[in-house]
N, C-alpha and C positions, 0 to 999 in steps of 0.2 A: 475817458476818465480823467480825473483831476481832483485838485485839493480845493475845499472851500474854506476860506479863512474869513470869519465873520468879525467885523470890527465896529464899533460905534466910535463916533468922535469923542475924544475925551477919555476914552477907556481902553483897556487892554483887550489884546486877543483873546476871545473865549476858548479857542480850540481849533483844531484841524480835523476835518472829517474828509474820508476818502469817499468820493462818490463814483458810481458807476452809471454812466447815462446812456440812454438807448433811444435812438430815434427810429420809432416804428412807421413803416410805409404800408400801404395797401397792396404791395405784391404779394401773391399767393405764396411764394417761396419764404416770406418773412413772417407769415401769419403764426407760426409755431414759436418764433423768437420769444415773445413775452412768456410764453409758458416755460421755456427752457430758462429763462432770465430769473425766474422765481426761485431757482435753486440757490441765488446769491442775493437775492433782494426781498425785502418784506413791505416796500413801500413804492408808490407810483405816483406820477403827475399825469393828469389828462389836460392837453394843451387844446383849447379850442379857440379858432380864430375869430375874433371879434366881428370881422367883415363877413360872416356867413351865418346861415341860420344853424340852430342847433336843435336835433343832432344831424350830424353828417354820417354818412355810411360807416367811415373809418372809425367815428368816435362811438359808434354802438358796438363795433367790433372790439374796440379796447375796453369798453365797459364790460362786455362779455368776457374777456380775458381776465380782467380784475376779479370779476365774480367767481371764475372758476378757481383762480389761484387764491382767493379768500384773503386778499391783501387787506391790512387794516388801517394803513396809513397813508391816505390819498390827500392829494393836493390837486384842485382844479385851477389852471391857469387859464384867464380869460384874455387871450394875446391880441396884438394889433389893436389895441384899445384906441390908439392914437388916429386910426384911420377911420373912426366912426363918431358921429355925434352923441352926446350924452344920453339922449332918450333912446337911440338904438342900442347902446351899451347896457341900459336898464332893461329893454325889452329882451335882450339876449340873456341876461341874467335870470329873468324869469323863465325862460326857456330852458336854461340849464337846470334850475330849481326842479321844474317839471320833470326833465328828463331823468334825474338822478333819484326822484322819489321812488322809495320802496327798494332801493339797491344798497350794496354795501358802500357806495358814495354818498349816500344821503347824510347830510350834516357835514360832509367835508368842507373845508374853507374854498371859497371861490375869491380868487385874487385877480383883479384886473391889472394886466401889465402891458408894456410895450418893450419887446426883447430889443428892438432897434434903438429906441430912445432911453432904454434902461429905466423906464417908470417901474416904481414898486419892486425892483429886483432885489433891493435891501430887505424888503419884506418877506420875499421868498426865501432869501438867506436866513434871515432870522428864523423863519418858521420850521425849516430844515434843521437848523442847529439846535433850536430849543425844544421843538416839539416831536421829533421823529427819533426814536430811541436807537442806538447804535447797536447792531447785531453783536452777541458775543462770538468771539473767534477763539479756536483752540490752536494756539501756536506750539503745543508740545507733541502733537502727532505728526506723523510723517506727511510732507506736502502732497497735495492733490492738484493736477491740472484740469480745471474745467473748462472745456472749449464750448462756449455758448454758439457761437456762429463765426464763420470764416467767410462771410459774405457770399461772394458768386462762386467761389472754388468747391467748396463743399456742401451739399444740401442737407436739410435737417434729416436726422436718421441714418446718416452714413456711417458705416462700421469704421472702427478705429484702423483697422488695417488698411481700409481705403481712403484714408484721409490724405489730401494732397498738401 
């Protein structure tokens, strides 16, 4: 989790947004995690490694989870763009377009980035701040604790009395 502060040179802070970030792996035990994450999230990013063909098996799984959750605010990040030639990046861009055609992610922005070198990270921040609506929260009701996942300690579907 963290706070995103978006600033443009010569301007004031537009606001703060609390983000819940989730790194999904292909381990069997974490495959239910994106579905449980939907309780608190209505948006997703699909991170695609620019130095691999698209789709990879895990990318297909993520897309299936997004379809099941019926998420509306999707951002596709074409990462590791610094590791490939421009022609390879364009070829993969076409693969991504073909992959998402006919899905809920069709038409989602595809942003080429380098997380290591911070290329286009400001574009990602700007998109999140300006284009993804903030979910309304009810601060008047009794608080609830939502346990999404406690990694290796508790498995998905664990009963409350059995939580470690």
